[in-house]
N, C-alpha and C positions, 0 to 999 in steps of 0.2 A: 279516504278510500274512493269511495265510486264518486267521480265527478260526473253530473249529467248534465248534459246541454239542455239550456233552457228550450223551453217548448215556444217561446213568443217568435223566435227568428226562425225556426223550422216549421212551426205549424201554423196555419193561416188560421183568420179570426173563428172561423168555426171548430176550432180544436182538432183538426185532421191532423195526423202525425204523419209526417212523409217519411219517405226512402233515406234520406240523406238524415232524417234524426236516427231512425232505427240503426243505420251502417255506424254512427257515431258513438251510440248507445252500446252497440256489441263491441266494436273496437276499444271502448273505454273498458267495459267487462273484461273483454281479451287481456288487455294490459294490468288490470288488476289482478286476475288470476294468476297470471304469469310471474308477477312480483311475488304471491304469496306462495306459489308453488317454489320460488328459487329462496323464498325464507325459510319454506319448511325444508328445503333440501339442505341447506345452510345449517339450519337447526338439528338436523339428524345426523349431518356429517359431525356437528361438532360435539354432540354427545355419542356417537356409537363408534366414529375413530379411536379415540382413546381407549375405549373397551376393547375394540379388534385388535388394537396393535397389542394390549396386554394380553390378549387370548393368544394372539401370534407368538409374542415374545417368551411368554411364560414355557410354553413347551421346547421352545429353541435352546432356551436356557436350561431347562431340564436335559435336555438332549445333550448338552453339551458336558453338563456335569457326570452324565451316565458316561458317555465316552470317555472321559477324564479317570472316571472310577474302573471302567472296565481296562484300561490300558494300564493302570496300577495295578489291578488284579492278575493281567496277563504275566506283568514283571513279578509278582510275588509267587504267581504259578511257577515260571521258569526257577527262579530262586530255590523255592520247595522242591522242585525237581531233581535240581543240582544236589541238593542237601540230601536227597532220599536215594541217590545213587552214591553219595559218599558214604552214609550210613549203611547202606546195604553193602557196598565193598567191605568196611569195616568191620562189619557182622560178620562177613564171608571169612574174612581173614581171621576173625576171634573162633569161628567155629572150626577151622581148617588149623590153627594154630597147634592143637593136639595131637593132628595126624601128623605132622613136621616128623622128620627124620630126625628126633631128638637123642642124644648118647649120653649116659652117665658115667663118669670116671670113679671109680672109687680108689683110695690107697695112693693119692697123691699127695705127698706130705706139703703140709702150709710153707709158704715162702719160697717154694719152688718157681713160680710164675712171676717172681718180681713187680707184682702189683699190675702186670697185664696179662691175663688169664687167656684170651683170645690168642694172642700171639705165642705164648706157650704151648696151647694147645695145638695150633699149626705146626709148629716145629716137631712137636712129639708126635703127629701122625706123620708128617714128612720123614720122620727118622724111622717109623715103625714100617711103613708102607714101602720104603726106600725109593720115594720119588725125589725129583730133580727140585731146586728151590725156584725154578723157572714155572712149575705148575702148583701153584700155590692151592691149597685145600679152603674150599668155600664154606665159611662158617658165619651164620647171622650172629649169634652171641652167643658168649659162653662166660658163667660165673659160676663162683662158689656158691652151694646150697647148704642151707643148715651152718651149724655152728660145732666146734668139737666138743663133747661132752668132758673129756677130762685127756691129761696128758697120756696117758694110757693106753687110751682109744684112739681109734682111726681118725684122720683128719676128715674134715668135712669133702663131701662130694663136689665134683665140679660138673656142671650142667653143661651140653652143649646144645644150643636150639638151632635147630633148622639148617642142618647140613643137606648142600644139596646131591642129587642124585649122581652129578658127575663126579663126586668124591669118591664112589664105591668105599666108605668105611663103615657099613652096617654090616 
């Protein structure tokens, strides 16, 4: 490490240390300290940089995964909002269905409708109300309810669900 100049050329026979000898000694010390400083700095870098990289990269990786998770959750929230709106609409429809303008017709013999109750009911009301065929009556659904109990009793009722207010048949 330290290389010292010999005192034989730098100092006289009396052992006096000259200025040249002192400068050479300080230069040698300075060089040795700089090399030690450089080695220490390289050692510190070699040990701490990977640790610092890990400390910096770990939060970045966590942030990336959190961003992906947030994006996924936002998509899920949008899907659930759409589903909520659909379910809300369906629930309102179910709540309002009993309030629709439903009509029950009794006494229509079975077989008169020829398998299409809705067309039969439209033709019946068109005839009763004296409407023209160009103004059809709006009916959401029409079907037979229940079954006849015996031949001597009345036939099953026809239930008309959801006649529109423009039909004026209530």
